[in-house]
FIVEXLUM-319525 format. One record per residue (C-alpha): x, y, z. Coordinates in steps of 0.1 Angstrom, whole numbers, plus 5000, padded with zeros to 4 digits. Layout:
BEGIN
XYZ...
This chain:
BEGIN
172390443072173790353038171290313009172490112980171290222945170889982917174090102901175990042934174489692937175589602901179089732908179389522940178089212921180789272895183389302922182288972937182688802904186188952899187288842934186088482930188088472897191088622914190788372942191888082919195188232910197787972919200388222929197988382954199188382990197088233018196688573036195288723004192888422999191788473035190888843027188888732997186988483018186288753043184788963016182388693005181388643042180589013045178589023013176688703021174988883050173789173027170289123014171089312982173689062971172188752986170988612952174388672937175888472966173188212963174088152926177688102936176887882966175987572947173587602918176087402897175787072916176886812890178587062868181586932850184287112870186886832874187686492859185186262843184786042874183986332897181486462871179686132868179786092906178186432911175486352885174586032904174286212937172286492920169786232908169486102944168786452954166086492928164386172937164186282973163086632963161186632930160787012932164487052928164386892893161987162881164287432895167287272879165587242845164487602846167987712854169487492826166987652801167988002812171687912809171187772774169988102761173188282772175988382748179288192749180988452771178088452795178088072795181788072804181288312833178188122844179987792844182787942864180388072890178487752892181687552898183287812921182087662954183087302944186487422934186887622966186087302986188887132967191287412974190287383011190987013011194387062994195387333018194387113048196586833033199487083030198987183066198986823078202086753058205086833080207386873049205387173037205887513053202387643051202587863082199788023102198388203072197187873058195387783090193688123091192588063055190987733065189287903094187788173072186587913047184887723075183188043086181988103051180687743049178887783082177188103070176087943038174687643058172887873082170988063055168087883037168588053003172187933000171787613020169387442994172187342971175287402991174387143017174386882990177687002977179187003012178186633018179386532983182786682988183286483021184986793035183886693071185586363067188886533057188586763087187886483111190886283100193286573099195986613125195186983127191886913146193786753175196687003176196887283200196987543172193887383158191487443187189587703168189587493137188087203158185287433172184387563137184287203123181887113151179687403142179787313105178886953113175987073134174487293107175087033080172786793099170287053110166786933114165187113084163987033049166487213027163987272999160787373017162387513049159987313071161487193104161786823107160586633137162586373156160686093140161386223105165086253112165085903127163385773096166085923074168785773096167085423095166985443057170785503056171485213079169084983061170785063028174184983044172684643055171384583020174984633007176284373032173584133021174384192984178184162986178983963018175883753024177783473042180483653061178283943074174983773083175283903119175384253106172484273081170084063103170484283134168084573141169284923134169885023170172384733174174684853146174285223142176685343169180085483159181885223180179984933164180485053128184185113133184584773148182684613120184584773091188084783106188784423097187784473060190084563031189984883010188284712981185584573003184984903020184785072986181884852976179984973006180785332998179885292961176485132971175785432993176785672964179585822985182385752959182585742921181485412905184185142901183285062865184585392852188085342866189385012878191985172900189785442915189485252949193285282954192985662958190985622990192685513022191085263045190585513074188985763050186485503037185585393072185085753084182985823053180685533059180485593096179685953093176885873069175285593090176085663126173285743151172486113150172486323181169186463191169786843192167086903218168286623241171886743237170787093248168786953278171886773290174087073287175087263319173987623322176987733342180187803324183287613335186987713335187487573300184787803285185488113306189088153294188588023259189288333238187888163207184488163223184688453247187188713234188688993255188289363248191389363227189589163199189889363167187789143144190689003123190288653136187388413135185188343165183388013169180088193177176688193161175488503142172188683146171488733109168388893094167188543085167088213104166387853095163687773120162387893154164587633170167587783152166488133162166188043199169287833199171488113185170088353212170788083238174388043228175088413224173488513256175388233274178688363259177788723269177088613304180288423305182288733295180788923325181288633348184988613338185388983346183788943380185988633388189188803377188389123396187688933428190688703427193088993419191789173450192188863471195888833461196288453462199788333472201287993476201787873512205387873522205387523537202287353520202387403482198787263479197387543501196587893491196788193514195088523507196888853510193889083503190189093505187189133482183689243488182188983464184388673474185188483505187488183511185887853521186887763556187387393547185487103534185086743545184586443522182186153530181685843510178285833495176585483495173285463477170985193463169285243430165485193430163485303400160185313419160985513449163285813456166785733466167685833502171185933511172085983548175186183553176886333582176886703584179786843565181187183557181387123520180086793507177486663484174486623507171586483487170486313455167086253439166185993414163886053384161885823362163285553340164785673308165886013322169286103336169985923369170786223390168086493393169386703422172886753437173286963468176287083489176687243523179287523523180887703553182288053551183588303577181988643573183988963574183789193604182389493585178689503591177589623557179489343539178389083564174789193558175189143520176488783525173688703550171288863525171888593499168488483488167088163474167988113437170888353438173788223417177388193431180588033418182787773435186487833426189587633430192487883428196087763430198788023430202487963425203488313434205388363467203988563496204188933489203988913451202289203434199889133406199589343375195889373364196989503330198589173321196688853312195088693342195888333333199588413331199688513367197088303385195987953379192287873383191887503379188087473386184987683382181587543390178287733394175787683422172487813433171587923468168887723485169187903519171287963550171387683576170687713613172587543641170587223634171387213597167987313585167287583559166187903574162888013559163488333539159988483545159588383580158288643605160988863620160388733656160488373644163788403625166788223639169488443654172888313645175888403666179488433655180888493620180588133607177688073583176587763565174787763531173087493512173387523475172187333444174787223420174187163383173186803379174286803342177686923351177986673379177086393355179786513330182386533358181686183371181285993337184185763333185985893364187285703393186285803429189585973436189286183404185786293415187186393449189786613431186986803414184386853441186586863472189187113461187187433461188687703482186788013472183088133469182288423447178888603445177688853419175589163418171989053420170989313394173089143367172988793379169888663362171588473334170688123346166988213347167088353312168888053299166487813316163588003301164987983266165687613270162087563283160787743252162887503230161187213247157687363242155587293211154887653206152587773178153388103161150688273139151288253102151388633099154288643124156188333114157888463083158488803099160488663128162488433106163288713082161288603052158588793032157689153035157489323069154389523058152489193054152289163092150489493095146789453104145689653073147389393050145989093067142988923051141988763084141989083104138889143126137289473115135389533148137189573181135589633214137889873234135689853265136790133289140090203272139090563264137890803291135891033268135191123233137991383234140391113245139290903216139891183190143291263204144290893202143590863165144991183148144391233111141590973111137991023102135690903129131990863124129690783152126390583152124490883164124291223148125791433176129391353185128991503220126591223228129190953223130390813256132490513266132590213262133490243225133389973198135390043166134889913131137789993109137390043072140090073045140390383024139090192994135790103011135390463021
C-alpha cells in the first residue's frame, strides 16, 4: 500500500498543473494529448488530488477565456445557474474574494486553471471537426484522443465534487450536440465513440441535484422538463404569435417528442431558429454581434433546441424494459466485454466502481451493469468452448443447414422446430388465451398485463432435443431444474466438412453466430405436453422412453418486444425459428439472472438507508463516524439474551475491557446478560 506524504501530494499537484499547461501546446501530437488526458483520469480517482482536479473541472464558469460574445454568453448562463441554485452564488463570491487576494503570477495561473476545462472542450470540438473533415488526415490517434476525453468527461460527471460546476460547463459548450451531429458517431470506427457519448449523455442528465447531491424524483425531473418546454412555447408566442399558434397552445406531451420538435423546426430558417435558441439562453445574444447567427448551421440549432426540450427517458423505466440476457451484439462487443488480451491502453465503455457515487441508484446501477458484463464474459467463454467442440460445418447440399462434426457435454443440437401462426385478440380486462398446436420449438403462450404496462408479460417456447447415449450426460440434461438458464443459438458455418478449427484464433473469424437468446427452464414435458412436477413422488413420476425430450422454457419478454418492434412477420420468423443449438451452463456459476433481477428489484424499491450508513456507502464523510461509539443516537443498553453461555464466555468475548457486574461477586453472574456500554470519558 502506497502512503502519500504532504510533500508527495504537493509534487503531484504541481505535476498536474504542468501537464495541463503542456496540453495546450499547438504542436503537440494527438497521441501525446491522449496520454496527458489519461494522466488526469488517473489522478481524478485519487482522493488526495481530488480537490485539485475539482478546481480544474469547472470553477471558472463564465471566466473570460475566449471572445467577448462567449464570455457574455457564459455570464448569462451562470446567472441562470445562480437563480436556480442560490447557494452557488455564495460559493462563487467566496472563490472570487479568495482569487482577488492572490498575486499577479498566482492570478495568471489560477485563471489558466479555471479556463482549462472550457478550453479542453473547445479543443475536443475542433478535433472532432477535423476527424469529420475528410480533407484532414487526423488518423486513429485523433479518435483515441476523443475517446480519452470522453472518458475524462464521464468521470467528472460521475463524481459529485467535480460535477457541480462541470455539468453546467458541459451543457454550455453543447459538446453533446457536436457529437450527435458528427459523422464519426455513425461510422464503424466510431462504435466505441458512440457508446461513450451515450454514457456521457446519461450522466449529464442524471437524476440528482448537482449542488446538494440529493436524488431527484420522477416528478421533479418532469417539472424541470415542463419548464423547458413551456419556455420554448413562450418564445413561440413572443416571436411567432400568428404562425405558431398550434404549437404554443398545445399541452406539453403533444410537442415534447423528438419527432414532433424536429418536424416543427425543420421548416424554419436559421434566423428564426436562432431566436428560439437565444430565448432559451443556448447561444450568445444577437445584440452583441449582428452576424453571430450565421455561424450556426440549421441542423445544429435544431439539435440544440431538441436536446434541451425533448422528453426525457425515465432511467428506471428504461432499466425495467431492458432484457437480462445478453445477445450476440453484446457478447462479442470488445468495447463492452474485452478478451483476456486487453492491456488497458484503450478505453472501455464501462462504469467504474469508484470510492464515491452520486446516489444509491447510481451505486446499484453501476453494479448491475458491471455484473452483467462480467456474466457476459463468462457466457461468451462457455458458448465458444461448446461450439468449438461441436465443430459446426456447412452442409454439402443445403447451405442453410449446419452439420455437427463433434460433441459437447454442455450443448445439444435442436432436432427441428415448427412455426405456427399466432392469432390473438387483445382484451384489457381478461387474460389473452392463445391455442396452439403442439410444436417442437414454437412460442406457445402469452399473458396480458394491466393497462399502461408492456403488452406481453410471458413468452414461452417448447423445445425438442435428442439426448446423448452416455448415461451420465443424459442424466445431467434430464436433471435440468426449474429456473435453470440456457441459451438458444443460431450457428451458421461456412467451413466445409472436415475443417479443423484453431481455438487460439478469434472465434468470430472462424464461426458465425447470428443469434443468441437466453431462456429459463420451466420443466420437462411428458407425452401429453404437460410439465412434469419437479418434486413429485418417485413412484408418481412419469417414465419417459427413448432419447427425445421436450422442454418448456420462458423467454425474455423484454427481448421479444425489442425483436418484434417494427418488424414484419417474416423477419420475426427469421429470429425465433432459426435456432439450431441449445447450450446449458454449470448450475454453480449460472445464477447471474437471479442476481440481476434482485438488483433491478432493489432499484424499484423505495429503500430507506439509515443516516449513519448513507454517507459511508456513497463514499462521503469519515468512516469512523459510522462506528457505534461515534454515534449520538446509539443505544447504551443492549440485551444479549442467551448469546453468552457463561461468565467466562462473556469475559473471553470482550478482551481488554473492564466489566463490572450489578452484584459484588462475579461468579454469581449468570446468563442472560444485559450490557450497558460507557465511554472512557464517563468512566
